[in-house]
C-alpha positions as CSV (number, residue, x, y, z in Angstrom):
1,M,0.0,0.0,0.0
2,N,1.3,3.4,-0.9
3,A,1.9,6.1,1.8
4,P,-0.9,8.7,1.6
5,L,0.0,12.2,0.4
6,F,-2.6,13.9,2.6
7,T,-3.3,13.9,6.3
8,E,-6.7,12.6,7.1
9,D,-9.1,12.9,10.0
10,L,-10.0,9.6,11.6
11,K,-13.6,9.2,13.0
12,L,-15.8,6.4,14.2
13,L,-18.6,6.2,11.7
14,N,-21.3,3.8,10.5
15,G,-21.5,3.1,6.8
16,N,-24.4,5.4,6.1
17,H,-22.7,8.4,7.9
18,A,-19.5,7.6,6.0
19,V,-21.5,7.9,2.8
20,A,-22.9,11.3,3.9
21,W,-19.3,12.5,4.6
22,G,-18.3,11.4,1.1
23,V,-21.2,13.2,-0.4
24,C,-20.5,16.4,1.5
25,L,-16.8,16.3,0.3
26,A,-18.0,15.7,-3.3
27,E,-20.0,19.0,-3.2
28,P,-23.1,18.1,-5.2
29,D,-25.4,21.0,-6.0
30,V,-28.7,19.1,-5.6
31,A,-29.8,16.1,-3.5
32,P,-33.4,14.9,-3.9
33,V,-33.8,12.1,-1.3
34,Y,-36.8,10.2,0.1
35,P,-36.2,8.4,3.5
36,I,-36.5,4.6,3.6
37,T,-35.0,2.1,6.1
38,P,-32.1,1.4,6.3
39,Q,-31.0,4.3,4.1
40,T,-32.5,7.1,6.2
41,P,-29.4,7.9,8.2
42,I,-27.7,9.1,5.0
43,L,-30.4,11.7,4.5
44,E,-30.5,12.6,8.2
45,K,-26.7,13.3,8.2
46,L,-26.9,15.3,5.0
47,I,-29.7,17.5,6.6
48,D,-27.5,17.9,9.7
49,F,-24.5,18.9,7.6
50,E,-26.6,21.4,5.5
51,S,-28.3,22.9,8.5
52,R,-25.0,23.6,10.2
53,G,-23.5,25.1,7.1
54,A,-21.0,22.3,6.7
55,C,-21.9,21.8,3.1
56,Q,-23.9,23.7,0.5
57,I,-26.5,21.3,-1.0
58,E,-30.0,22.1,-2.2
59,L,-31.7,19.3,-0.4
60,L,-35.1,18.2,-1.7
61,T,-37.5,15.8,0.1
62,P,-40.1,14.8,-2.6
63,E,-43.2,12.7,-1.8
64,S,-41.7,9.4,-3.1
65,E,-38.6,7.8,-4.6
66,H,-40.1,8.0,-8.1
67,S,-40.3,11.8,-7.6
68,A,-36.8,11.9,-6.1
69,M,-35.4,10.3,-9.2
70,A,-37.5,12.6,-11.5
71,A,-36.1,15.6,-9.7
72,A,-32.5,14.2,-9.9
73,I,-32.8,13.8,-13.7
74,A,-34.2,17.3,-14.1
75,A,-31.4,18.9,-12.0
76,S,-28.7,16.8,-13.7
77,A,-29.9,17.7,-17.2
78,T,-29.2,21.4,-16.5
79,G,-25.6,20.6,-15.5
80,A,-25.9,20.3,-11.8
81,R,-23.9,17.7,-9.8
82,V,-26.6,15.5,-8.3
83,F,-26.8,12.9,-5.5
84,T,-29.6,10.7,-4.3
85,A,-30.0,7.6,-2.1
86,T,-32.5,4.8,-1.5
87,S,-33.0,1.2,-0.7
88,S,-35.1,-1.9,-1.6
89,Q,-38.7,-0.9,-2.4
90,G,-37.6,2.7,-3.0
91,L,-35.1,1.5,-5.7
92,L,-37.8,-0.7,-7.3
93,L,-40.2,2.3,-7.4
94,M,-37.5,4.2,-9.2
95,H,-37.1,1.5,-11.9
96,E,-38.9,3.3,-14.7
97,L,-36.9,6.4,-14.2
98,L,-33.6,4.6,-13.9
99,H,-33.9,3.8,-17.6
100,Y,-34.7,7.4,-18.3
101,A,-31.7,8.7,-16.3
102,S,-29.2,6.5,-18.3
103,G,-30.9,7.2,-21.6
104,A,-30.8,10.9,-21.0
105,R,-27.1,10.4,-20.1
106,T,-27.4,12.2,-16.7
107,P,-24.3,11.5,-14.5
108,I,-26.3,11.1,-11.2
109,V,-24.8,9.3,-8.3
110,L,-27.2,7.1,-6.3
111,F,-26.3,5.3,-3.1
112,N,-28.4,2.2,-2.5
113,V,-28.4,0.3,0.8
114,N,-29.0,-3.3,-0.2
115,R,-32.1,-4.7,1.5
116,T,-34.6,-7.5,0.9
117,P,-37.5,-6.6,-1.3
118,A,-41.1,-7.5,-0.4
119,A,-43.0,-9.8,-0.1
120,P,-42.7,-10.9,2.7
121,W,-41.6,-7.6,4.3
122,G,-38.0,-7.6,5.5
123,F,-35.2,-5.2,6.3
124,W,-32.2,-7.5,5.9
125,P,-29.1,-7.4,3.7
126,D,-29.7,-8.9,0.2
127,Q,-28.4,-7.6,-3.1
128,I,-31.2,-8.5,-5.4
129,D,-32.7,-5.0,-5.2
130,S,-29.8,-3.5,-7.1
131,L,-28.9,-6.6,-9.1
132,S,-32.4,-6.6,-10.6
133,Q,-31.6,-3.2,-12.1
134,R,-28.5,-4.4,-13.9
135,D,-30.0,-3.8,-17.4
136,T,-31.1,-0.2,-16.7
137,G,-27.8,1.3,-18.1
138,W,-26.4,2.3,-14.7
139,V,-22.8,1.6,-13.6
140,Q,-22.8,-0.5,-10.4
141,L,-20.2,-0.5,-7.7
142,Y,-20.4,-2.7,-4.5
143,S,-18.7,-1.7,-1.2
144,E,-17.4,-3.9,1.6
145,S,-17.0,-1.4,4.4
146,P,-17.8,2.2,5.7
147,Q,-14.4,3.4,4.5
148,E,-14.9,1.9,1.0
149,S,-18.4,3.4,0.8
150,L,-17.0,6.9,1.5
151,D,-14.2,6.4,-1.0
152,S,-16.5,4.9,-3.6
153,V,-19.1,7.6,-3.6
154,I,-16.4,10.2,-4.3
155,Q,-15.0,8.1,-7.1
156,A,-18.5,7.5,-8.4
157,F,-18.9,11.2,-9.3
158,R,-15.7,11.2,-11.2
159,I,-16.7,8.1,-13.2
160,A,-20.2,9.3,-13.9
161,E,-19.1,12.7,-15.1
162,A,-16.3,11.3,-17.2
163,V,-18.6,9.0,-19.2
164,N,-22.0,10.7,-18.8
165,L,-23.7,7.8,-17.2
166,P,-25.4,7.4,-13.8
167,V,-23.6,5.4,-11.1
168,M,-25.2,3.3,-8.4
169,V,-23.0,2.5,-5.4
170,N,-24.2,-0.2,-3.0
171,H,-23.5,-1.5,0.4
172,D,-25.2,-4.2,2.6
173,A,-27.8,-3.2,5.0
174,F,-26.8,-3.3,8.7
175,Y,-23.6,-5.3,8.1
176,V,-22.2,-2.1,6.6
177,S,-24.9,0.6,6.8
178,H,-25.1,0.6,10.6
179,S,-21.8,-1.0,11.6
180,V,-19.4,1.5,13.2
181,E,-15.7,1.4,12.2
182,P,-12.8,3.9,12.1
183,V,-13.1,5.9,8.9
184,S,-10.5,8.3,7.4
185,I,-12.0,11.5,6.2
186,P,-10.1,12.8,3.2
187,D,-8.7,16.3,3.0
188,A,-11.4,18.5,1.4
189,G,-9.0,20.3,-0.9
190,M,-7.6,17.0,-2.1
191,V,-11.1,15.8,-3.0
192,R,-11.8,19.0,-4.8
193,D,-8.7,18.6,-6.9
194,F,-9.6,14.9,-7.5
195,L,-13.1,15.8,-8.5
196,P,-12.9,19.0,-10.6
197,R,-15.9,20.4,-12.4
198,I,-15.7,19.5,-16.0
199,P,-17.7,20.8,-19.0
200,R,-20.7,18.7,-19.7
201,E,-21.2,17.5,-23.3
202,I,-24.9,16.8,-22.8
203,Q,-26.7,19.6,-21.0
204,L,-29.9,21.7,-21.3
205,G,-29.5,25.4,-21.3
206,D,-30.7,28.7,-22.9
207,G,-28.2,28.5,-25.7
208,T,-28.0,24.8,-26.5
209,G,-31.1,24.3,-28.6
210,R,-31.6,20.8,-27.2
211,S,-34.6,18.9,-25.9
212,L,-34.7,16.0,-23.4
213,G,-36.6,12.8,-24.1
214,A,-38.2,13.8,-27.3
215,P,-39.8,11.1,-29.5
216,I,-37.3,9.7,-32.2
217,D,-37.4,7.1,-34.9
218,Q,-36.0,3.6,-34.7
219,A,-32.6,4.3,-36.1
220,A,-32.0,7.2,-33.8
221,W,-33.1,5.2,-30.7
222,N,-30.8,2.4,-31.8
223,L,-28.0,5.0,-32.0
224,T,-28.6,6.0,-28.4
225,R,-27.9,2.4,-27.3
226,R,-24.8,2.2,-29.4
227,E,-23.5,5.4,-27.8
228,M,-24.4,4.1,-24.3
229,D,-22.5,0.9,-25.1
230,A,-19.4,3.0,-26.1
231,A,-19.6,4.9,-22.8
232,M,-20.0,1.6,-20.8
233,K,-16.8,0.3,-22.5
234,R,-14.9,3.3,-21.1
235,V,-16.1,2.7,-17.5
236,E,-13.6,0.1,-16.5
237,N,-10.6,2.1,-17.6
238,V,-12.0,5.3,-16.0
239,S,-12.6,3.4,-12.8
240,E,-9.0,2.0,-12.9
241,Q,-7.6,5.5,-13.3
242,A,-9.7,6.9,-10.6
243,G,-8.8,4.1,-8.2
244,S,-5.1,4.4,-9.0
245,E,-5.1,8.1,-8.3
246,W,-7.1,7.6,-5.1
247,E,-4.5,5.0,-3.9
248,R,-1.7,7.5,-4.7
249,L,-3.4,10.2,-2.6
250,T,-4.8,8.1,0.3
251,G,-2.9,4.8,0.3
252,R,-6.2,2.9,-0.2
253,P,-6.5,0.8,-3.4
254,S,-9.9,1.0,-5.2
255,A,-9.6,-1.2,-8.3
256,P,-12.6,-2.8,-10.1
257,L,-11.4,-6.1,-8.8
258,E,-9.6,-6.8,-5.5
259,F,-7.4,-9.8,-4.8
260,Y,-6.4,-11.4,-1.6
261,R,-3.8,-14.2,-1.6
262,C,-4.6,-15.2,-5.1
263,E,-1.1,-15.5,-6.5
264,D,-0.9,-19.3,-6.3
265,A,-4.5,-20.1,-5.4
266,E,-6.1,-23.3,-6.7
267,I,-9.4,-22.4,-5.1
268,V,-10.7,-18.8,-5.4
269,Y,-13.8,-17.5,-3.7
270,V,-15.6,-14.8,-5.7
271,T,-18.0,-12.5,-4.0
272,M,-19.2,-8.9,-3.6
273,G,-19.9,-6.6,-0.6
274,S,-19.6,-7.3,3.1
275,M,-19.1,-11.0,2.8
276,S,-15.6,-10.4,1.5
277,G,-14.4,-9.7,5.0
278,T,-15.6,-13.1,6.2
279,V,-14.0,-14.8,3.2
280,R,-10.6,-13.2,4.1
281,E,-10.7,-15.0,7.4
282,V,-11.7,-18.3,5.6
283,V,-8.7,-17.9,3.2
284,D,-6.3,-17.4,6.1
285,L,-7.6,-20.5,7.9
286,L,-7.4,-22.6,4.8
287,R,-3.9,-21.3,4.0
288,E,-2.8,-22.3,7.6
289,S,-4.1,-25.8,6.9
290,G,-2.2,-26.0,3.6
291,V,-5.1,-25.3,1.2
292,P,-4.1,-22.8,-1.5
293,A,-7.1,-20.5,-1.4
294,G,-7.7,-16.9,-2.3
295,L,-10.4,-14.2,-2.6
296,L,-11.5,-12.3,-5.7
297,K,-13.7,-9.4,-4.7
298,V,-15.8,-7.9,-7.5
299,R,-16.2,-4.2,-6.8
300,L,-17.3,-3.1,-10.3
301,F,-20.2,-5.3,-11.3
302,R,-21.7,-3.3,-14.2
303,P,-20.0,-3.2,-16.6
304,L,-18.5,-6.5,-15.5
305,P,-14.7,-6.5,-16.2
306,V,-14.8,-9.7,-18.1
307,Q,-11.3,-9.8,-19.5
308,A,-9.8,-8.9,-16.1
309,L,-11.8,-11.7,-14.5
310,R,-10.6,-14.2,-17.1
311,H,-7.0,-13.1,-16.5
312,A,-7.5,-13.3,-12.8
313,L,-8.9,-16.8,-12.8
314,A,-6.4,-18.2,-15.4
315,G,-4.7,-21.2,-13.9
316,T,-7.2,-21.6,-11.1
317,S,-8.9,-25.0,-11.0
318,C,-11.9,-24.1,-8.8
319,A,-14.0,-20.9,-8.4
320,I,-16.6,-20.7,-5.7
321,V,-19.1,-17.9,-6.2
322,L,-20.9,-16.7,-3.1
323,D,-24.1,-14.8,-3.9
324,R,-26.1,-12.8,-1.4
325,N,-29.0,-12.8,-3.8
326,Y,-31.4,-15.2,-5.5
327,S,-32.7,-14.8,-9.0
328,P,-35.7,-17.1,-9.3
329,G,-35.2,-19.8,-11.9
330,T,-31.4,-19.1,-12.4
331,G,-29.8,-18.9,-8.9
332,G,-27.2,-16.4,-8.0
333,V,-26.7,-13.4,-10.3
334,L,-22.9,-13.1,-9.9
335,H,-22.6,-16.9,-10.5
336,Q,-24.5,-16.6,-13.8
337,E,-22.6,-13.5,-14.9
338,L,-19.2,-15.1,-14.2
339,K,-20.1,-18.3,-16.1
340,A,-21.1,-16.3,-19.1
341,G,-18.0,-14.2,-18.8
342,L,-15.7,-17.2,-18.8
343,F,-17.5,-18.9,-21.7
344,G,-15.0,-19.9,-24.4
345,M,-12.0,-19.4,-22.1
346,E,-9.2,-22.0,-22.5
347,N,-9.0,-24.3,-19.5
348,P,-11.5,-22.3,-17.4
349,P,-11.9,-23.1,-13.7
350,R,-14.9,-25.1,-12.5
351,V,-17.4,-22.6,-11.3
352,H,-19.6,-23.5,-8.3
353,G,-22.6,-21.3,-7.5
354,M,-23.4,-20.9,-3.8
355,L,-26.5,-19.0,-2.5
356,A,-24.9,-17.7,0.7
357,G,-26.5,-15.2,3.0
358,V,-29.7,-14.7,0.9
359,G,-32.1,-12.6,3.0
360,G,-29.3,-11.5,5.3
361,V,-28.8,-14.8,7.1
362,N,-25.4,-15.1,8.7
363,V,-22.9,-17.4,7.0
364,P,-20.3,-18.5,9.5
365,V,-16.6,-19.0,8.6
366,G,-16.9,-22.7,9.1
367,S,-19.6,-23.1,6.4
368,I,-17.6,-21.1,3.9
369,A,-14.4,-23.0,4.7
370,K,-16.2,-26.4,4.2
371,L,-17.1,-25.4,0.6
372,A,-13.4,-25.7,-0.3
373,A,-13.4,-29.4,0.6
374,D,-16.8,-30.0,-1.1
375,C,-15.9,-28.2,-4.3
376,R,-12.1,-28.7,-4.7
377,N,-12.4,-31.8,-6.9
378,A,-16.2,-31.8,-7.6
379,E,-17.6,-31.4,-11.1
380,Q,-19.2,-28.1,-12.0
381,T,-23.0,-28.3,-11.7
382,A,-25.7,-26.1,-13.3
383,E,-27.8,-26.0,-10.2
384,P,-26.9,-23.5,-7.4
385,V,-26.4,-24.8,-3.8
386,W,-28.0,-23.2,-0.8
387,V,-25.4,-22.7,1.9
388,E,-26.4,-23.4,5.5
């Protein structure tokens, strides 16, 4: 890890308050947010900051999440830097307008606190709320810890504004959103230099002569998807550059993929979000017992860095995918995406899909460690396995 260039202020913060600190440092102009458990502390902290004059944000509290996203799109289309936040049912209510935001090429940053969707009603960590939005044209990042959430929300603005696409950052309810850890608060001047205001290519204004969302013919609509595809193809490189610069400034790496003890690993666990911390403990235990295991944490899920994943898993005999989500009829979403990404690869690893922690249930170290013995020499199967 590189030595940081700037002195930082260390505070005890939960994940949601860490997000609010990151938002304040990013200096958005407008933040339309509707409260929903367990995202509400983000809004509460932003209101606290704004009321004390700690940050200058035009905070809006519309009557629903649908209206919050509508306001975010309108503000962003005029050139404003825009932030919003939600969770679970709120994100699902936004679904219609998530397509509109990406199609209008508005670089909004949204923080989603991953929570079980109804029915039945629940408040527990589960990533299917955001993963079910994977085809809406939003970049998606997944965070493991309060520190990573703060760092990611700042980087998200840089990514969004570089490619003119909205970015959704996600962390797990309660495991991250309400867990308190030491968090380094970056220097405000450093963040301002890291996140400069850049001219917007697509923007409404008195002199632009442009409209937003006007009806077009088939060929023109087709062209908008091709342009979105070209922008998506830039995201991985932009994310790499932002992460490298952030590491130079703070000493904290923020790459699209993160590796732990993977150099000679024969078994690699692949996961996203807070479960990564548990898997690190598993990897250490397995290494102590002579099992060459490693962790591959996927931080950038959309667009999925397929070539980087193929390179990372080359030479690995077994990949165990841990999904804190369940897509009915297919199994774990990351498992399905990884299998598709590795298709056609020479000597690919056997990929085992494990439904672990769906609905927020705790998955102990012992259960994850046992998977190494179960899967090490087992044939790859199409059916996902529920982890107890």
